[in-house]
Structures are given as structure tokens and as C-alpha cells.
N, CA, C, O and the ligand as a Tripos MOL2 file, in Angstrom:
@<TRIPOS>MOLECULE
protein
  241   239    61     0     0
PROTEIN
NO_CHARGES

@<TRIPOS>ATOM
      1 N         -55.9230   -4.4820  -48.7070 N.3       1 MET1
      2 CA        -54.9070   -5.3920  -48.1580 C.3       1 MET1
      3 C         -55.4020   -6.8300  -48.2120 C.2       1 MET1
      4 O         -56.5120   -7.1350  -47.7760 O.2       1 MET1
      5 N         -54.5810   -7.6910  -48.7420 N.am      2 ARG2
      6 CA        -54.9630   -9.0940  -48.8290 C.3       2 ARG2
      7 C         -54.5250   -9.8210  -47.5800 C.2       2 ARG2
      8 O         -53.5730   -9.4260  -46.9070 O.2       2 ARG2
      9 N         -55.2320  -10.8840  -47.2840 N.am      3 TRP3
     10 CA        -54.9050  -11.6530  -46.0970 C.3       3 TRP3
     11 C         -53.7350  -12.5610  -46.3970 C.2       3 TRP3
     12 O         -53.9140  -13.6910  -46.8510 O.2       3 TRP3
     13 N         -52.5330  -12.0660  -46.1420 N.am      4 MET4
     14 CA        -51.3480  -12.8770  -46.3830 C.3       4 MET4
     15 C         -50.7720  -13.3840  -45.0730 C.2       4 MET4
     16 O         -49.9890  -14.3350  -45.0600 O.2       4 MET4
     17 N         -51.1440  -12.7730  -44.0100 N.am      5 LEU5
     18 CA        -50.5930  -13.1680  -42.7290 C.3       5 LEU5
     19 C         -51.2580  -14.4450  -42.2190 C.2       5 LEU5
     20 O         -52.4620  -14.6550  -42.3740 O.2       5 LEU5
     21 N         -50.4470  -15.2690  -41.6210 N.am      6 ARG6
     22 CA        -50.9740  -16.4460  -40.9370 C.3       6 ARG6
     23 C         -50.5820  -16.3440  -39.4740 C.2       6 ARG6
     24 O         -49.6030  -15.6880  -39.1190 O.2       6 ARG6
     25 N         -51.3390  -16.9850  -38.6580 N.am      7 LYS7
     26 CA        -51.0430  -16.9560  -37.2300 C.3       7 LYS7
     27 C         -50.7180  -18.3580  -36.7510 C.2       7 LYS7
     28 O         -51.4020  -19.3250  -37.0850 O.2       7 LYS7
     29 N         -49.6620  -18.4440  -35.9620 N.am      8 CYS8
     30 CA        -49.2450  -19.7380  -35.4400 C.3       8 CYS8
     31 C         -50.2790  -20.2450  -34.4190 C.2       8 CYS8
     32 O         -50.7870  -19.4920  -33.5880 O.2       8 CYS8
     33 N         -50.5650  -21.5370  -34.5180 N.am      9 THR9
     34 CA        -51.5580  -22.0900  -33.5970 C.3       9 THR9
     35 C         -50.9590  -22.3950  -32.2270 C.2       9 THR9
     36 O         -51.6730  -22.6670  -31.2630 O.2       9 THR9
     37 N         -49.6340  -22.3420  -32.1690 N.am     10 LYS10
     38 CA        -48.9850  -22.7010  -30.9070 C.3      10 LYS10
     39 C         -48.5010  -21.4730  -30.1370 C.2      10 LYS10
     40 O         -48.8690  -21.2670  -28.9810 O.2      10 LYS10
     41 N         -47.6590  -20.6500  -30.8050 N.am     11 CYS11
     42 CA        -47.0830  -19.5170  -30.0770 C.3      11 CYS11
     43 C         -47.8190  -18.2120  -30.3720 C.2      11 CYS11
     44 O         -47.5840  -17.2090  -29.6990 O.2      11 CYS11
     45 N         -48.7040  -18.2110  -31.3680 N.am     12 GLY12
     46 CA        -49.5130  -17.0330  -31.6260 C.3      12 GLY12
     47 C         -48.8200  -15.9530  -32.4390 C.2      12 GLY12
     48 O         -49.3470  -14.8520  -32.5950 O.2      12 GLY12
     49 N         -47.6330  -16.2670  -32.9590 N.am     13 ARG13
     50 CA        -46.9350  -15.2820  -33.7760 C.3      13 ARG13
     51 C         -47.5550  -15.1840  -35.1640 C.2      13 ARG13
     52 O         -48.1160  -16.1460  -35.6870 O.2      13 ARG13
     53 N         -47.4370  -13.9970  -35.7400 N.am     14 TYR14
     54 CA        -47.8930  -13.8110  -37.1150 C.3      14 TYR14
     55 C         -46.7230  -14.0310  -38.0530 C.2      14 TYR14
     56 O         -45.5990  -13.6190  -37.7690 O.2      14 TYR14
     57 N         -46.9940  -14.6770  -39.1640 N.am     15 THR15
     58 CA        -45.9440  -14.9630  -40.1210 C.3      15 THR15
     59 C         -46.4970  -14.8850  -41.5300 C.2      15 THR15
     60 O         -47.7020  -14.9990  -41.7570 O.2      15 THR15
     61 N         -45.5760  -14.6840  -42.4800 N.am     16 LEU16
     62 CA        -45.9920  -14.6550  -43.8800 C.3      16 LEU16
     63 C         -45.9780  -16.0520  -44.4830 C.2      16 LEU16
     64 O         -46.4650  -16.2640  -45.5930 O.2      16 LEU16
     65 N         -45.4300  -16.9800  -43.7600 N.am     17 ARG17
     66 CA        -45.3760  -18.3430  -44.2780 C.3      17 ARG17
     67 C         -46.7550  -18.9770  -44.2110 C.2      17 ARG17
     68 O         -47.5520  -18.6830  -43.3210 O.2      17 ARG17
     69 N         -47.0130  -19.8430  -45.1610 N.am     18 THR18
     70 CA        -48.3400  -20.4480  -45.2180 C.3      18 THR18
     71 C         -48.3280  -21.9000  -44.7690 C.2      18 THR18
     72 O         -49.3860  -22.5140  -44.6360 O.2      18 THR18
     73 N         -47.1490  -22.4540  -44.5350 N.am     19 ASP19
     74 CA        -47.1090  -23.8790  -44.1800 C.3      19 ASP19
     75 C         -46.9420  -24.0870  -42.6850 C.2      19 ASP19
     76 O         -47.6940  -24.8390  -42.0660 O.2      19 ASP19
     77 N         -45.9460  -23.4110  -42.1060 N.am     20 LYS20
     78 CA        -45.7300  -23.6040  -40.6790 C.3      20 LYS20
     79 C         -45.0400  -22.4030  -40.0700 C.2      20 LYS20
     80 O         -44.5140  -21.5430  -40.7780 O.2      20 LYS20
     81 N         -45.0480  -22.3560  -38.7640 N.am     21 CYS21
     82 CA        -44.4450  -21.2480  -38.0440 C.3      21 CYS21
     83 C         -42.9240  -21.3150  -38.1400 C.2      21 CYS21
     84 O         -42.3410  -22.3650  -37.8720 O.2      21 CYS21
     85 N         -42.2710  -20.2150  -38.5170 N.am     22 PRO22
     86 CA        -40.8100  -20.2040  -38.6170 C.3      22 PRO22
     87 C         -40.1280  -20.2520  -37.2580 C.2      22 PRO22
     88 O         -38.9340  -20.5390  -37.1700 O.2      22 PRO22
     89 N         -40.8670  -19.9760  -36.2190 N.am     23 VAL23
     90 CA        -40.2750  -19.9300  -34.8830 C.3      23 VAL23
     91 C         -40.3310  -21.2960  -34.2090 C.2      23 VAL23
     92 O         -39.3020  -21.8240  -33.7860 O.2      23 VAL23
     93 N         -41.5160  -21.8640  -34.1090 N.am     24 CYS24
     94 CA        -41.6610  -23.1110  -33.3730 C.3      24 CYS24
     95 C         -42.0430  -24.2900  -34.2680 C.2      24 CYS24
     96 O         -42.0400  -25.4330  -33.8100 O.2      24 CYS24
     97 N         -42.3720  -24.0300  -35.5380 N.am     25 GLY25
     98 CA        -42.6500  -25.1150  -36.4600 C.3      25 GLY25
     99 C         -44.0630  -25.6580  -36.3860 C.2      25 GLY25
    100 O         -44.3900  -26.6440  -37.0460 O.2      25 GLY25
    101 N         -44.8970  -25.0210  -35.5860 N.am     26 ALA26
    102 CA        -46.2830  -25.4690  -35.4710 C.3      26 ALA26
    103 C         -47.0780  -25.0260  -36.7010 C.2      26 ALA26
    104 O         -46.6950  -24.0660  -37.3700 O.2      26 ALA26
    105 N         -48.1600  -25.7030  -36.9980 N.am     27 PRO27
    106 CA        -48.9940  -25.2880  -38.1370 C.3      27 PRO27
    107 C         -49.5980  -23.9100  -37.9300 C.2      27 PRO27
    108 O         -49.8690  -23.4940  -36.8040 O.2      27 PRO27
    109 N         -49.8030  -23.2120  -39.0380 N.am     28 VAL28
    110 CA        -50.3740  -21.8720  -38.9670 C.3      28 VAL28
    111 C         -51.7770  -21.8780  -39.5390 C.2      28 VAL28
    112 O         -52.1590  -22.7590  -40.3100 O.2      28 VAL28
    113 N         -52.5230  -20.8790  -39.1420 N.am     29 LYS29
    114 CA        -53.8780  -20.7530  -39.6770 C.3      29 LYS29
    115 C         -54.1470  -19.3050  -40.0290 C.2      29 LYS29
    116 O         -53.4070  -18.4090  -39.6200 O.2      29 LYS29
    117 N         -55.2050  -19.0770  -40.7860 N.am     30 ILE30
    118 CA        -55.5970  -17.7070  -41.1130 C.3      30 ILE30
    119 C         -56.2680  -17.1100  -39.8810 C.2      30 ILE30
    120 O         -57.2470  -17.6600  -39.3760 O.2      30 ILE30
    121 N         -55.7430  -15.9840  -39.3970 N.am     31 PRO31
    122 CA        -56.2680  -15.4290  -38.1430 C.3      31 PRO31
    123 C         -57.7210  -14.9820  -38.2420 C.2      31 PRO31
    124 O         -58.4990  -15.1750  -37.3080 O.2      31 PRO31
    125 N         -58.0850  -14.3870  -39.3670 N.am     32 HIS32
    126 CA        -59.4640  -13.9290  -39.5130 C.3      32 HIS32
    127 C         -60.0410  -14.4780  -40.8080 C.2      32 HIS32
    128 O         -59.8600  -13.8790  -41.8680 O.2      32 HIS32
    129 N         -60.7120  -15.5730  -40.7390 N.am     33 PRO33
    130 CA        -61.2880  -16.1270  -41.9600 C.3      33 PRO33
    131 C         -62.3570  -15.2010  -42.5310 C.2      33 PRO33
    132 O         -63.1830  -14.6690  -41.7890 O.2      33 PRO33
    133 N         -62.3420  -15.0110  -43.8380 N.am     34 PRO34
    134 CA        -63.3250  -14.1160  -44.4620 C.3      34 PRO34
    135 C         -64.7400  -14.6270  -44.2630 C.2      34 PRO34
    136 O         -65.0520  -15.7670  -44.6080 O.2      34 PRO34
    137 N         -65.5850  -13.7910  -43.7140 N.am     35 ARG35
    138 CA        -66.9690  -14.1920  -43.4590 C.3      35 ARG35
    139 C         -67.9430  -13.2370  -44.1110 C.2      35 ARG35
    140 O         -69.0320  -12.9920  -43.5930 O.2      35 ARG35
    141 N         -67.5470  -12.7020  -45.2430 N.am     36 PHE36
    142 CA        -68.3900  -11.7190  -45.8930 C.3      36 PHE36
    143 C         -69.1070  -12.2980  -47.1010 C.2      36 PHE36
    144 O         -69.1360  -11.6860  -48.1680 O.2      36 PHE36
    145 N         -69.6730  -13.4560  -46.9300 N.am     37 SER37
    146 CA        -70.4240  -14.0470  -48.0230 C.3      37 SER37
    147 C         -71.8680  -13.5560  -47.9780 C.2      37 SER37
    148 O         -72.4570  -13.4540  -46.9020 O.2      37 SER37
    149 N         -72.4290  -13.2580  -49.1270 N.am     38 PRO38
    150 CA        -73.8200  -12.7880  -49.1650 C.3      38 PRO38
    151 C         -74.7720  -13.8230  -48.5960 C.2      38 PRO38
    152 O         -75.8200  -13.4770  -48.0490 O.2      38 PRO38
    153 N         -74.4160  -15.0680  -48.7220 N.am     39 GLU39
    154 CA        -75.2800  -16.1260  -48.1920 C.3      39 GLU39
    155 C         -75.3500  -16.0240  -46.6750 C.2      39 GLU39
    156 O         -76.4090  -16.2100  -46.0760 O.2      39 GLU39
    157 N         -74.2140  -15.7280  -46.0650 N.am     40 ASP40
    158 CA        -74.1570  -15.6160  -44.6170 C.3      40 ASP40
    159 C         -75.0260  -14.4500  -44.1350 C.2      40 ASP40
    160 O         -75.7620  -14.5690  -43.1560 O.2      40 ASP40
    161 N         -74.9250  -13.3300  -44.8370 N.am     41 LYS41
    162 CA        -75.7460  -12.1690  -44.5020 C.3      41 LYS41
    163 C         -77.2220  -12.5230  -44.5900 C.2      41 LYS41
    164 O         -78.0200  -12.1940  -43.7130 O.2      41 LYS41
    165 N         -77.5540  -13.2010  -45.6760 N.am     42 TYR42
    166 CA        -78.9470  -13.5660  -45.9200 C.3      42 TYR42
    167 C         -79.4520  -14.4910  -44.8270 C.2      42 TYR42
    168 O         -80.5680  -14.3330  -44.3330 O.2      42 TYR42
    169 N         -78.6290  -15.4530  -44.4550 N.am     43 LEU43
    170 CA        -79.0170  -16.3930  -43.4110 C.3      43 LEU43
    171 C         -79.2120  -15.6710  -42.0880 C.2      43 LEU43
    172 O         -80.1410  -15.9690  -41.3380 O.2      43 LEU43
    173 N         -78.3370  -14.7260  -41.8090 N.am     44 LYS44
    174 CA        -78.4400  -13.9730  -40.5750 C.3      44 LYS44
    175 C         -79.7390  -13.1620  -40.5500 C.2      44 LYS44
    176 O         -80.4290  -13.0890  -39.5330 O.2      44 LYS44
    177 N         -80.0430  -12.5630  -41.6840 N.am     45 TYR45
    178 CA        -81.2600  -11.7720  -41.8040 C.3      45 TYR45
    179 C         -82.4810  -12.6550  -41.6190 C.2      45 TYR45
    180 O         -83.4240  -12.3020  -40.9100 O.2      45 TYR45
    181 N         -82.4470  -13.8050  -42.2660 N.am     46 ARG46
    182 CA        -83.5670  -14.7300  -42.1440 C.3      46 ARG46
    183 C         -83.7170  -15.2100  -40.7050 C.2      46 ARG46
    184 O         -84.8250  -15.3600  -40.1920 O.2      46 ARG46
    185 N         -82.5780  -15.4460  -40.0730 N.am     47 TYR47
    186 CA        -82.6100  -15.9090  -38.6930 C.3      47 TYR47
    187 C         -83.2590  -14.8650  -37.7840 C.2      47 TYR47
    188 O         -84.0430  -15.1850  -36.8910 O.2      47 TYR47
    189 N         -82.9030  -13.6060  -38.0450 N.am     48 MET48
    190 CA        -83.4810  -12.5310  -37.2380 C.3      48 MET48
    191 C         -84.9900  -12.4660  -37.4280 C.2      48 MET48
    192 O         -85.7450  -12.3250  -36.4660 O.2      48 MET48
    193 N         -85.4170  -12.5700  -38.6850 N.am     49 LEU49
    194 CA        -86.8510  -12.5230  -38.9610 C.3      49 LEU49
    195 C         -87.5610  -13.6970  -38.2990 C.2      49 LEU49
    196 O         -88.6400  -13.5630  -37.7220 O.2      49 LEU49
    197 N         -86.9090  -14.8550  -38.4070 N.am     50 LYS50
    198 CA        -87.4980  -16.0620  -37.8440 C.3      50 LYS50
    199 C         -87.6180  -15.9280  -36.3260 C.2      50 LYS50
    200 O         -88.6230  -16.3030  -35.7210 O.2      50 LYS50
    201 N         -86.5770  -15.3920  -35.7490 N.am     51 LYS51
    202 CA        -86.5530  -15.2360  -34.3010 C.3      51 LYS51
    203 C         -87.6490  -14.2630  -33.8460 C.2      51 LYS51
    204 O         -88.3610  -14.5120  -32.8730 O.2      51 LYS51
    205 N         -87.7600  -13.1580  -34.5740 N.am     52 ARG52
    206 CA        -88.7900  -12.1730  -34.2240 C.3      52 ARG52
    207 C         -90.1760  -12.7620  -34.3870 C.2      52 ARG52
    208 O         -91.0620  -12.5570  -33.5570 O.2      52 ARG52
    209 N         -90.3450  -13.5000  -35.4750 N.am     53 ALA53
    210 CA        -91.6420  -14.1210  -35.7310 C.3      53 ALA53
    211 C         -91.9640  -15.1240  -34.6190 C.2      53 ALA53
    212 O         -93.0980  -15.2210  -34.1490 O.2      53 ALA53
    213 N         -90.9370  -15.8570  -34.2200 N.am     54 GLY54
    214 CA        -91.1380  -16.8540  -33.1720 C.3      54 GLY54
    215 C         -91.5240  -16.1990  -31.8630 C.2      54 GLY54
    216 O         -92.3700  -16.7050  -31.1260 O.2      54 GLY54
    217 N         -90.9010  -15.0790  -31.5810 N.am     55 ILE55
    218 CA        -91.2090  -14.3670  -30.3320 C.3      55 ILE55
    219 C         -92.6360  -13.8260  -30.3720 C.2      55 ILE55
    220 O         -93.3690  -13.8720  -29.3840 O.2      55 ILE55
    221 N         -93.0060  -13.3140  -31.5450 N.am     56 LEU56
    222 CA        -94.3480  -12.7540  -31.6540 C.3      56 LEU56
    223 C         -95.4270  -13.8300  -31.5930 C.2      56 LEU56
    224 O         -96.5270  -13.6120  -31.0850 O.2      56 LEU56
    225 N         -95.0740  -15.0040  -32.1310 N.am     57 ARG57
    226 CA        -96.0900  -16.0540  -32.1830 C.3      57 ARG57
    227 C         -96.2790  -16.7470  -30.8420 C.2      57 ARG57
    228 O         -97.3910  -17.0910  -30.4430 O.2      57 ARG57
    229 N         -95.1590  -16.9380  -30.1640 N.am     58 ARG58
    230 CA        -95.2530  -17.7350  -28.9400 C.3      58 ARG58
    231 C         -95.6440  -16.8760  -27.7530 C.2      58 ARG58
    232 O         -94.9190  -15.9510  -27.3860 O.2      58 ARG58
    233 N         -96.7380  -17.1650  -27.1750 N.am     59 ASP59
    234 CA        -97.1540  -16.4920  -25.9510 C.3      59 ASP59
    235 C         -97.0500  -17.4630  -24.7870 C.2      59 ASP59
    236 O         -97.8130  -18.4260  -24.7080 O.2      59 ASP59
    237 N         -96.1350  -17.2230  -23.9100 N.am     60 PRO60
    238 CA        -95.9280  -18.1510  -22.7970 C.3      60 PRO60
    239 C         -97.0660  -18.1250  -21.7720 C.2      60 PRO60
    240 O         -97.0230  -18.8570  -20.7830 O.2      60 PRO60
    241 ZN        -45.0950  -20.6260  -33.5200 Zn       61 ZN61
@<TRIPOS>BOND
     1     1     2 1
     2     2     3 1
     3     3     4 2
     4     3     5 am
     5     5     6 1
     6     6     7 1
     7     7     8 2
     8     7     9 am
     9     9    10 1
    10    10    11 1
    11    11    12 2
    12    11    13 am
    13    13    14 1
    14    14    15 1
    15    15    16 2
    16    15    17 am
    17    17    18 1
    18    18    19 1
    19    19    20 2
    20    19    21 am
    21    21    22 1
    22    22    23 1
    23    23    24 2
    24    23    25 am
    25    25    26 1
    26    26    27 1
    27    27    28 2
    28    27    29 am
    29    29    30 1
    30    30    31 1
    31    31    32 2
    32    31    33 am
    33    33    34 1
    34    34    35 1
    35    35    36 2
    36    35    37 am
    37    37    38 1
    38    38    39 1
    39    39    40 2
    40    39    41 am
    41    41    42 1
    42    42    43 1
    43    43    44 2
    44    43    45 am
    45    45    46 1
    46    46    47 1
    47    47    48 2
    48    47    49 am
    49    49    50 1
    50    50    51 1
    51    51    52 2
    52    51    53 am
    53    53    54 1
    54    54    55 1
    55    55    56 2
    56    55    57 am
    57    57    58 1
    58    58    59 1
    59    59    60 2
    60    59    61 am
    61    61    62 1
    62    62    63 1
    63    63    64 2
    64    63    65 am
    65    65    66 1
    66    66    67 1
    67    67    68 2
    68    67    69 am
    69    69    70 1
    70    70    71 1
    71    71    72 2
    72    71    73 am
    73    73    74 1
    74    74    75 1
    75    75    76 2
    76    75    77 am
    77    77    78 1
    78    78    79 1
    79    79    80 2
    80    79    81 am
    81    81    82 1
    82    82    83 1
    83    83    84 2
    84    83    85 am
    85    85    86 1
    86    86    87 1
    87    87    88 2
    88    87    89 am
    89    89    90 1
    90    90    91 1
    91    91    92 2
    92    91    93 am
    93    93    94 1
    94    94    95 1
    95    95    96 2
    96    95    97 am
    97    97    98 1
    98    98    99 1
    99    99   100 2
   100    99   101 am
   101   101   102 1
   102   102   103 1
   103   103   104 2
   104   103   105 am
   105   105   106 1
   106   106   107 1
   107   107   108 2
   108   107   109 am
   109   109   110 1
   110   110   111 1
   111   111   112 2
   112   111   113 am
   113   113   114 1
   114   114   115 1
   115   115   116 2
   116   115   117 am
   117   117   118 1
   118   118   119 1
   119   119   120 2
   120   119   121 am
   121   121   122 1
   122   122   123 1
   123   123   124 2
   124   123   125 am
   125   125   126 1
   126   126   127 1
   127   127   128 2
   128   127   129 am
   129   129   130 1
   130   130   131 1
   131   131   132 2
   132   131   133 am
   133   133   134 1
   134   134   135 1
   135   135   136 2
   136   135   137 am
   137   137   138 1
   138   138   139 1
   139   139   140 2
   140   139   141 am
   141   141   142 1
   142   142   143 1
   143   143   144 2
   144   143   145 am
   145   145   146 1
   146   146   147 1
   147   147   148 2
   148   147   149 am
   149   149   150 1
   150   150   151 1
   151   151   152 2
   152   151   153 am
   153   153   154 1
   154   154   155 1
   155   155   156 2
   156   155   157 am
   157   157   158 1
   158   158   159 1
   159   159   160 2
   160   159   161 am
   161   161   162 1
   162   162   163 1
   163   163   164 2
   164   163   165 am
   165   165   166 1
   166   166   167 1
   167   167   168 2
   168   167   169 am
   169   169   170 1
   170   170   171 1
   171   171   172 2
   172   171   173 am
   173   173   174 1
   174   174   175 1
   175   175   176 2
   176   175   177 am
   177   177   178 1
   178   178   179 1
   179   179   180 2
   180   179   181 am
   181   181   182 1
   182   182   183 1
   183   183   184 2
   184   183   185 am
   185   185   186 1
   186   186   187 1
   187   187   188 2
   188   187   189 am
   189   189   190 1
   190   190   191 1
   191   191   192 2
   192   191   193 am
   193   193   194 1
   194   194   195 1
   195   195   196 2
   196   195   197 am
   197   197   198 1
   198   198   199 1
   199   199   200 2
   200   199   201 am
   201   201   202 1
   202   202   203 1
   203   203   204 2
   204   203   205 am
   205   205   206 1
   206   206   207 1
   207   207   208 2
   208   207   209 am
   209   209   210 1
   210   210   211 1
   211   211   212 2
   212   211   213 am
   213   213   214 1
   214   214   215 1
   215   215   216 2
   216   215   217 am
   217   217   218 1
   218   218   219 1
   219   219   220 2
   220   219   221 am
   221   221   222 1
   222   222   223 1
   223   223   224 2
   224   223   225 am
   225   225   226 1
   226   226   227 1
   227   227   228 2
   228   227   229 am
   229   229   230 1
   230   230   231 1
   231   231   232 2
   232   231   233 am
   233   233   234 1
   234   234   235 1
   235   235   236 2
   236   235   237 am
   237   237   238 1
   238   238   239 1
   239   239   240 2
@<TRIPOS>SUBSTRUCTURE
     1 MET1         2 RESIDUE 1 A MET
     2 ARG2         6 RESIDUE 1 A ARG
     3 TRP3        10 RESIDUE 1 A TRP
     4 MET4        14 RESIDUE 1 A MET
     5 LEU5        18 RESIDUE 1 A LEU
     6 ARG6        22 RESIDUE 1 A ARG
     7 LYS7        26 RESIDUE 1 A LYS
     8 CYS8        30 RESIDUE 1 A CYS
     9 THR9        34 RESIDUE 1 A THR
    10 LYS10       38 RESIDUE 1 A LYS
    11 CYS11       42 RESIDUE 1 A CYS
    12 GLY12       46 RESIDUE 1 A GLY
    13 ARG13       50 RESIDUE 1 A ARG
    14 TYR14       54 RESIDUE 1 A TYR
    15 THR15       58 RESIDUE 1 A THR
    16 LEU16       62 RESIDUE 1 A LEU
    17 ARG17       66 RESIDUE 1 A ARG
    18 THR18       70 RESIDUE 1 A THR
    19 ASP19       74 RESIDUE 1 A ASP
    20 LYS20       78 RESIDUE 1 A LYS
    21 CYS21       82 RESIDUE 1 A CYS
    22 PRO22       86 RESIDUE 1 A PRO
    23 VAL23       90 RESIDUE 1 A VAL
    24 CYS24       94 RESIDUE 1 A CYS
    25 GLY25       98 RESIDUE 1 A GLY
    26 ALA26      102 RESIDUE 1 A ALA
    27 PRO27      106 RESIDUE 1 A PRO
    28 VAL28      110 RESIDUE 1 A VAL
    29 LYS29      114 RESIDUE 1 A LYS
    30 ILE30      118 RESIDUE 1 A ILE
    31 PRO31      122 RESIDUE 1 A PRO
    32 HIS32      126 RESIDUE 1 A HIS
    33 PRO33      130 RESIDUE 1 A PRO
    34 PRO34      134 RESIDUE 1 A PRO
    35 ARG35      138 RESIDUE 1 A ARG
    36 PHE36      142 RESIDUE 1 A PHE
    37 SER37      146 RESIDUE 1 A SER
    38 PRO38      150 RESIDUE 1 A PRO
    39 GLU39      154 RESIDUE 1 A GLU
    40 ASP40      158 RESIDUE 1 A ASP
    41 LYS41      162 RESIDUE 1 A LYS
    42 TYR42      166 RESIDUE 1 A TYR
    43 LEU43      170 RESIDUE 1 A LEU
    44 LYS44      174 RESIDUE 1 A LYS
    45 TYR45      178 RESIDUE 1 A TYR
    46 ARG46      182 RESIDUE 1 A ARG
    47 TYR47      186 RESIDUE 1 A TYR
    48 MET48      190 RESIDUE 1 A MET
    49 LEU49      194 RESIDUE 1 A LEU
    50 LYS50      198 RESIDUE 1 A LYS
    51 LYS51      202 RESIDUE 1 A LYS
    52 ARG52      206 RESIDUE 1 A ARG
    53 ALA53      210 RESIDUE 1 A ALA
    54 GLY54      214 RESIDUE 1 A GLY
    55 ILE55      218 RESIDUE 1 A ILE
    56 LEU56      222 RESIDUE 1 A LEU
    57 ARG57      226 RESIDUE 1 A ARG
    58 ARG58      230 RESIDUE 1 A ARG
    59 ASP59      234 RESIDUE 1 A ASP
    60 PRO60      238 RESIDUE 1 A PRO
    61 ZN61       241 GROUP 0 **** ****
């Protein structure tokens, strides 16, 4: 399923329109922006490693 639905920023309705809400005319946005980039995964992994390393290194 492709992300064709947009969500109104004002009334929260879902619509197929990409420019504005058919109900109240407010701008619409993509409700769930795609966050499945390999770079993001890699950064998250690196962050976890960094965090663990930081915890292991720092002795309060
Ligand atoms: Zn609306």
C-alpha cells in the first residue's frame, strides 16, 4: 500500500487530496513520514554503540 492518504493539520481528517483539506481547507500533511532509510538505521545503531561505550567508559 502506498502512502496516498494525507491528514489535515487542523481537523485531523484523512483525505486523498494532497493540497488541502476538503472539509475545512487547512493544509494537509503526510500522517506517517517514511523513516525506513538505511542511513537512519545505521545512525541508530552507531548511537547505541556510542551510548554503551560511553556508559562503560565513564565511571562516576
Ligand atoms: Zn480539515
